[in-house]
N, C-alpha and C positions, 0 to 999 in steps of 0.2 A: 710609220714607224711606231712598234708598239710599245707602250712604257715599260720600264725595266722593272720588273718586282723587285723586291727587298730582297736581301739575302735573309736566310733563315735565323742567323743569329741575329739580326736587325729586329726582324720581326718576334724573334721571342722576347728579347729583352724589353720591347715597346709595349708588350701585351700587360695588362694590369696587375696581374700577381707580380710578374719581374720589377716592374715600376717600385711596388709596394716594397718588395724584397732589396731594391735598393736604398731604397729610402729608411730603411729600417736603421743602417749605423746613425745616418744623421740623426735622427729621432732618439736613439739610445744616448748620444752625447750631448744633446742638447738638454734631456731629461736628467742624466746623471750630473750635468753642471749646476741646473736648477733646484735638484734635489740636495745638493751640497751645500748650496746657498741658502736652503731654508731649512737646513741644521744648524745654522750661525745661533750664537746667544741672543741676537736681535732679528728678527723677521725684514725684510726688504717693507719697505713703505707699502700699503694699502693700493689697490687698483684694480682694472677691469680683470675679470680671469681672461688669461691668454690662451689661444690654439695651440695645438703643437706646430710647431715649426714657425707657422708666421707670425706667432702673439699676437698683438693686438692692431698689425698693420691694418686689418679689415675693418676696425672701428674707428678708424680716423679719417675726417674729412677733409673736402680742400681748404679748409680755412682752420688751421694746426691750432693757431690761439683759441679759438671759440671752443674747439672739440674738447683741448685741453681744462680751458675752465668750465666746460661742462662736467668733464669727470672729478674736477676739486671740489665741485660743489655735491658730487656724491659720495667721495670717498674721503675730501680732507685737504689742507693746504699742503699735504707733502704727500706725492703720490709717487707709485711707479708703474712703468707699461714696459711691455719686450716688443719690441718691433725687429723681427726675426732673432737674431744671436744678440743682438743689442739689448742692455738694459737703460733704462730711460727712467733719471727721476724729475720731477716738475714741483716747483716751490711756487705757490701762488698765495702768499699770504707778508705781510711784513714779517713776524717772526720767523717764517721760513725763509725767507730771501736774507733776512741778518744771519740767522744761522750759517747759512750756505758763503754769503760774502763777507763777513765778519769773523763770525767765531771758528768757523772753518776754512778760513781763508786761503791759510795755505796749503791745505791739503786738496782744495776743490777748484783751484785757479787754473788748473791746467784748459787746453782747448782741443777738441778733435780736429783733426785733419779728414776734410772729406773727400772721399775716393775719386771724386769728379775734379778734386785740382791738378794738374798736370804736371805735378812738382811730389820730389821724394820731400819725408818729412824733416830729413837734415839738412835740406835747402833752404825748406820753409824758416827752420828757424835760424840759419844766418842771415835772413834778410828782412824778416817781416817782424811788426808789432803786434798787431791787431789778430792775425791769425797764428800766430807763434803758437805751439803745441805746449810750451812749459816756459814759467817764468824765469830763464836760467840768469845766466850772468850778461849773457851777450843782449838777451830781452833788455835787462834791467836798463843797460846803457844807453841802447837805442830809444829809451823813454825819457832817458837822462838828458839825452841829446835834443830831444824836441821839447822838453821844458824848458830848458836853460836857453836853447837857441831860437825856438820859434813861439812859444807858448810862455813864457815868462812874462811878468808882470811890464820890465821894462820894454821886451821887446812888441809887447799887444801895444803898448803905450805908441810906442816907435812907427806902429803899422797903421793907426786911427785915419792918417791923411788919405791913405791908399786906400783903406774901407770907406772912407766917406767921397771918394772920387767916383768909387765905381757905383755907389747910392746915386750919386749925380749922374752919371751915366745911364742907369736904369730909369731915371726920371725923364730925362730929356728922350730917351726911347720911346715909353709909354707916352709923352706928351704928344709925340708924332700921330699915336695910333689912337688918338681922341675919336670916337664916334664907331672904331674898328673893334673886332672881335678879336683879342689877344687869348693865347693860351697861359694863365699864371704863373703855374709850376713851371714851364719851360722857361720863361722871362727871369724867374726867382733862381732856377739852374743855373742859366748863363751868368748871373750876378756872381753867386756863390762860388762857381767853379771858377769863374777869370779872378775872383778874391783870392782863392787857395793858390790859385797857379802863377799869379804873380809872387806870393811870400815864396813858391819854390822855385820860380822861373824869370821873374821880373818881365813879363810881359803877358798879354791875351792869349787865348788860345780861340774863345767862341767870340764871335760875335752876335749883337742881336739883331743884324739885318739880315744876315745868313742863316735862316731860319731852318731850311733843310740842314745844311752841314749840322747845327745844334742839334735837332731833331734827331739824329743819326749817330751822334754821340753818346747822348741820353738813351737812347733806345736800347744801342750796346752796355751801358752802364747796367741799365734797368734790367736788362736779360741774364747778364751776370750776377745780377744781384736775386733773381730768382733760380737759376743754376744752384745758387751756394746754399738754398734752401729747398729745393725741389725735392722729393721723394726721389732715392738713386738706390733701387735694389743691390747693388755694390757695397754701400753702407750698410744694409742692414744683414746682408753675406759675404764678408771679406774676402771670401775665398773665390768671388766672382770678380773681383777689382780688376785684375789682369785684361778681362776680358770685356771690360766698359760696356755691358750689355745694353744701356740705352744712349749711349753714344756721347754721355753727357761731358766726359773728358775732354774730347775731341771739340765738341762745341764750347766748352770754357776756353780752351787752348785759343781758339780763334778769336774770341772776344779781347782776351788777354793782350793777344798779340795786337790787334787794332788798336787798343788802347795804348800800349807801349809807342807805337809807332807815331803816336800824336805827337812826341815831343825828343823821338830818336836824334832828328839831325841836331835839334838844338845841344842836347846833351853833347853831343859828338863836336860841334863846332865849339862849345865851352871848354871842354877838356883839351882841345887842341892848343888853347889859349890861357890856359891856367897856369898861373906860376903861385907856386907855393908861398907864403908870405902876404900875400895881393890881398887889400881891401876884400871883407864879406859884403856883398850887397843882399842877398838873398841865400834860401836853404840849399839851393844847388852849389855855392860857393862853399857851405859847409858839409856837404856830402864829398867835394871835391878836396877839400883840406884833410878832411880824413881819409882819405885815398881808398872811397867807395865804388866798389866795379860798377858795372852798368847794370847788372842784376840787382843788386843792392838798391841804387839809384831808383829803377824802376820800380822795383816793389813797394819801396817808402813813398813815393810818388802816388801810384797807384792806390795805394791805402789811404793817405790823407785824401787826396780826390775825392775819392768814392765817399768818404765816411764825414766828408767835410761839405760837400755838395748835394748827393742825393737826400741824406737826413733833412740839411736845413730847406731844399726846396719841396720835401714831403712835409716837414713841418708849418712851414709856413701856408702851404695849401690849405691844411687843415685847422690851422686860427687864422685866415681870411675866409673860410668858410662858414666856421661857427659863430665869427662876427656878423657878417651879412646876413646868418638865418636871425639872430638876436640882436633885432636893430635897437632896443635902448641901450645893450651892452656897447654896440657900435658907436650910438651916440654918445655916451660917456668917456669912450677910449679915445673917440677923434675931440670933444671939449679940453680934456686934459693934455692932450697934445697940442692944440690950440694956446692953451693957455701958457704952458710951460717954455712952449718953442717959439720965440716971438719972431725969429728972422724965417725966411723962405728957405734958406738952406740949413739944412740940421747938422748938427754935430754930435760926434760919437758921446760926448761929457755930457750932453742933454740927456742921455737915457736914464741915469739915475734919479733925475726927478720925477719919473713917470710909473710912479706907484700902481696905477691900476692898470696901464699895461702890463707892467710887469705880473700882474695879478692874472690877466688874460693869458700871458703866455703859460704860466704855470698850469692854468686850467686847462688850456687845449694839450698842453703835452703829459697831463694826467688822463685824458679821454683818448687823446690819439698821440701814443710817444711814436716818432717814428719807425724805431724798431721793437717788435711785440716781446721778444725773448731776450735773455741775456744769456750766452753760450758757454758753459765750463764742463768740465770733465774731471773725473776723482784720479788724481796722482794715487792715495792708497785707500783702502778701506776705511772708515770712518763710521762713528754713529752720530746720525742727527736727529734731534727729534726722536729720540727713543728705538729709533729706526736704522737698519743698517744701509748706508751708501756703498758700492761694491767699487774698488778698484778698476779705472777706466768706464764707468758710467758714464753714460751722457747726462750731463744734468740743464735742465734749464729753468730759469727765475722768469715766470710769467709775469712779468710788468704789464702788461695790457688787463691782466685780470686783477693785478692789485688795485691799477687805478680804477677799477669798476666794481671793487669790493664793497657791499652795502653794509657789513660791520664795520668798514674803515672809512666811509663817505657817506656824508648823509645824502638822498637823492643823488646816487651817482651817476645817473644819465643825464642829468641836468647840467647844462654848460651854465655854471655860477662862478664866474672869477671872482666877487665878492667873499668866496670862502676863503682866500687867502689874504684878505687885509688887515685880519686881526689874528693870522696866523704865523708861525716863526717856520712852518714847513718850506723846505727848501728842495731844488733838485741837486744839490754838491755832493751827494753820495752819503749822509748821514742819517737824512730820514726815508726810513726804508718802505714808507708809502709812497714815495715819489721819487723813483731812479730812473729816469728813461734814460742816462747817460751812464748808468752803471754805478759801482761801488768798489771800493776794494782794490786790491793791486789790479784790477782789469778796467777801471773807471776809466774813462775816455779821456784819453792824452791833451784832445785840443776843448776840453769842457771851458777853458775861459775865454776864448775867444770863441767858441759857438754860441755861449750865452748872450753876448755883445752884439753877433752877427745876425742872430735871431731878432732882438730887440730894435735895432737899427734897422731893419729890411721893413718890419711889421709898423713901424711907426712910422717910416717913409713913404708905407703905401697909402697907410689913412690920413697921412696928413697933408699928401701933395694931391691926393685925387679922391673924387666920388668913384662908386662902383653900380653898373646894372647888367643884369643879366642880357643875353641876346634875343631880341624880340620882345623886349619888356616882361620879361619872365619875373615869377615869383620866387624870392630867395628860399621861401619857406619850403618849395618843394625841391630845393637841391639835393641828390643821391648823397647819402653818408655811407654808401657801401664800400667795404675795404676791398683791396686785392691784394691778399698774403704774397707775402716776400720777403726777403731780407729787411726792406722796408715796409710799413704797412701803408700804401699810398691810396689815394683816392681812384676806384673803378672808373669813375667817370671825372677826367680832367675837368678842373675848373676854367671854364671860359667866360672871362668876363668883357665888357667895355668901359675903358676907362675915359673919364672927364675931369678936367685939370680944375681944382678947387680955387675961387678967388680968396687970395689970401692979405 
C-alpha cells in the first residue's frame, strides 16, 4: 500500500515560510509584553540576554542551582531570566534573600503551582500548606493547626519518647547488619518516615527488614520530587498545559495515587470508628475532629511525610559523608558524644549538650542544604534592590549559592564546623546567610521538630557505630556529586558497613 501523501494544506502550512508566519503573532505578543516591561521606571534585574520565544531556556544546564549560581557571579545577587513566557527572578545573596523573605515578604510569599500537578489551583489552596498558591486565611488556619497540635513545644516534648524508640529500632536493625553493606540513606529514610507516620497515624508503615518495599516507596517519593522541579514545557508556555506534552501530569498523578493508597484503608477504618469528643492520640485524630475530608487528610499527610522524611534522610546522608571524609572532625564529634552521653541509650534531652555536633549540622546544612531553592511568586509588581519584580514572576532564593558565597564565608568549600562555635548564626530564619529551612511566612512549619530529629539521628549513628566503606575503600574518595531535584541528594548513595562500638 502506498503511503498517503500530505494534503496540500498541510504541506503548505508545514513549509518554512508559513511556519514562520504562524509564529509571528506569538513573537509580537512576547515582544510587546517585554517592551512594556522595559518601559517601567525601574528595569528588571540584570541577566543573560534572552532569545526570542525561548528566552534563556537553552542556557540552563541539568543542575539548575549551579547554572544560576554562575549567572549570579556574572550579573549580581539579584538577576532575572526568561524561560519561555515566564519571568524568573533569582536571589543569591543574604541581602537579596532578606529583601524577598523579610522586607517584601507580604508581596512575594505566593507560590506557583506547577502545570504537572494534577489538581486545580482552587483545590490545592483548599488542602495544602507547602504548595498553596497564596498565604490566604485557609492557609493560615492550617499552619496554626500544625503549630499548635503537632509542632508546639508541648507537643514536641510529648513526642520525645516515640522518637527515642525509633532511634532504638534503627540501632537494633543496624546491629544485625554488622559487617554487611547498608544503604544509609534508605535506613534513615525508614526511620524518619516512620517517626512522622506515627505522629500522623500512631503506627509504622515501613519496616527495616522489608527493604524492597521501603526502596519502592522511597523511589516513588524521590520521583515525585524530581517531577516537581523537572523542566516542563507547559510551565514555560501555559497555553500547552492541557496537552501535557511530556506526560508529566499523568506520571505525577500516578505517583500520588500510589502514595495516598499507603494509608487509605487506615483512614477509612479510623473514620468509621471516630467519635467526636473522644481523646486525640495523633494528628489523624485532629483531622477527624476538624471534619477534614479524605482529600484534605491525604494531602496534608503527603506534604508532612515528604517534607519530613526525604529532606531528613538527604541531610543526614550528606552530614555523614562529610564527617567520614574529615577524620579529625569525626573524632572530635565522637569524643564529645561519648563524654556527654554516659548511657548506652541516648535521650533527646542530651542533644542540647552537644555543641560541636550542632556546629557539624549547621556546617553540613550550609554546604548541602536539602533543597537548593526557596520557591516564591510575586503577588504584585514591586521594587526590590532598585529593580522591578513583576507580578506573577517566579522567584527563587538560591540558598545553595548563599552557603558557598566567598564574600559571606571564609573558605566556603571547606567543611569546617568550628566556624560556628564562636558564631551566633543559626538556621531559624533570622540569619539570611543560613536559611536551609526558609524564612518569613513560608518558613518550614516543622522546623522545631526537624532540628531535633537531625541532631538525634546523627548523634545516634556516630555514638553507636564505627563505619567503613565496602571492600575497605578510602573515605577521601567518596563521590560528592549532587543529583538535582526538589531535594539535593547524593548522586551516588552512601553505602557503608556498620560495626557496633564497645561502650
